[in-house]
C-alpha positions in Angstrom: -1.2 82.3 60.6 -2.8 82.0 64.0 -4.0 85.3 65.6 -4.6 85.8 69.3 -6.6 88.6 70.7 -6.8 89.1 74.4 -9.1 91.6 76.2 -8.9 92.0 80.0 -11.2 94.4 81.8 -12.2 95.1 85.4 -9.3 93.3 87.1 -7.0 96.3 87.8 -4.0 97.8 86.1 -1.4 95.6 87.7 -3.2 92.4 86.4 -3.5 93.8 82.9 0.2 95.0 82.9 1.4 91.6 84.1 -0.6 89.8 81.5 0.7 92.1 78.8 4.3 91.4 79.9 3.7 87.6 79.9 2.1 87.7 76.5 5.0 89.9 75.2 7.6 87.5 76.6 5.8 84.5 75.1 5.4 86.1 71.7 9.1 87.2 71.7 10.2 83.6 72.5 7.9 82.2 69.8 9.2 84.6 67.1 12.8 83.7 68.0 12.0 80.0 67.8 10.2 80.5 64.5 13.3 82.2 63.1 15.6 79.4 64.4 13.4 76.7 62.8 13.2 78.7 59.6 17.0 78.9 59.6 17.2 75.1 60.1 14.7 74.5 57.2 16.5 76.9 54.7 19.9 75.2 55.5 18.3 71.8 54.8 16.9 73.1 51.5 20.3 74.3 50.5 21.9 71.0 51.4 19.2 69.2 49.3 20.1 71.3 46.3 23.9 70.6 46.3 24.9 68.9 43.1 28.6 68.3 43.8 30.1 66.5 46.8 32.8 69.1 47.2 30.5 71.8 48.6 32.2 74.0 51.2 29.0 74.7 53.1 29.7 78.4 52.8 26.2 79.3 51.4 24.4 77.2 54.0 26.4 78.7 56.9 25.8 82.2 55.7 22.1 81.9 56.5 21.7 82.8 60.2 19.1 84.0 62.6 19.5 87.8 63.1 18.0 90.3 65.4 15.9 92.9 63.6 14.0 96.0 64.8 10.7 94.2 65.5 11.9 90.7 66.3 14.0 88.1 64.4 14.8 87.3 60.8 16.8 84.8 58.8 19.5 85.8 56.4 21.0 89.3 56.6 21.3 90.4 53.0 24.5 92.5 53.6 26.1 89.6 55.4 25.0 87.2 52.6 26.4 89.5 49.9 29.7 89.6 51.8 30.1 85.9 52.9 28.3 84.1 50.0 27.9 86.5 47.1 26.5 83.7 45.0 23.4 83.3 47.2 21.0 85.3 44.9 22.4 83.8 41.7 22.0 80.2 43.1 18.5 80.8 44.4 17.0 82.7 41.5 19.2 81.5 38.6 20.0 85.0 37.5 22.4 87.7 38.8 21.2 91.1 39.9 22.5 92.5 36.6 20.4 89.9 34.7 23.2 87.5 33.6 22.1 83.8 33.6 25.5 82.1 33.1 28.5 82.2 35.4 31.3 84.6 34.2 34.4 83.4 32.4 37.2 82.5 34.7 40.7 80.9 34.9 41.4 78.0 37.1 41.3 74.2 37.2 39.0 71.4 38.6 40.0 70.1 42.0 40.9 66.7 40.5 44.1 68.0 39.2 45.5 69.5 36.0 43.0 67.8 33.6 41.4 70.0 31.0 37.9 71.1 31.8 35.1 69.0 30.4 31.4 69.7 30.0 29.7 69.3 33.4 33.0 69.1 35.3 32.1 65.7 36.8 31.9 65.9 40.6 34.9 68.1 41.1 34.9 71.7 42.2 36.2 74.5 39.9 39.0 76.3 41.7 39.2 79.8 40.3 42.7 81.4 40.3 44.1 84.4 38.4 47.1 82.3 37.2 44.9 79.3 36.5 45.9 76.9 33.7 42.5 76.8 32.0 40.0 79.4 30.9 36.4 78.2 31.3 33.5 80.0 29.5 30.2 78.6 30.8 27.4 78.7 28.3 24.7 76.8 30.3 22.4 78.8 32.6 22.4 78.1 36.3 19.3 76.1 37.3 17.5 78.1 40.0 17.6 76.2 43.3 14.6 78.2 44.8 15.6 77.4 48.4 14.1 80.6 49.7 10.8 79.9 48.0 10.8 76.3 49.2 11.4 77.5 52.8 8.6 80.1 52.5 6.2 77.4 51.4 6.8 75.7 54.8 6.4 78.8 56.9 2.8 78.1 58.0 3.8 74.6 59.2 6.8 76.1 61.1 4.6 78.7 62.8 2.0 76.2 63.8 4.6 73.8 65.1 6.4 76.5 67.2 3.2 78.0 68.6 2.0 74.5 69.7 5.4 73.6 71.2 6.6 76.9 72.8 4.6 77.7 76.0 5.5 79.6 79.1 
């Protein structure tokens, strides 16, 4: 990560204060742009990991740039837990409680009333309390690692933004 150190002496307090304000404004803008670019990259990583065409985009859309105390971040955990509770399970391949397979549930595949088959084809499982079929998954979720894949690109994102965003 690039570091910048600025030392100004002998030019008066107004000059130093103005320079500090300019540097602060530039760094705030760069941090915001880094967060926006990181949001774009994580959404792309999530899209790349989709296995079925019937994705709702809910997981992807839950990752947003958010204002935090000292700047900007991507993905508010409380918001993710509410809007896309599967985010951690899909990324890490394990629930917070340690379970590695999805829970049993009632429902049917979107293709109609056909009985569930291994793999489910390209259809989406629609869970409903009065669902016609009970599904009991036995295969573990394959971790998508979209967070780790995004983190692996963070140095490139930072360098790109610092070169591009100027006053």
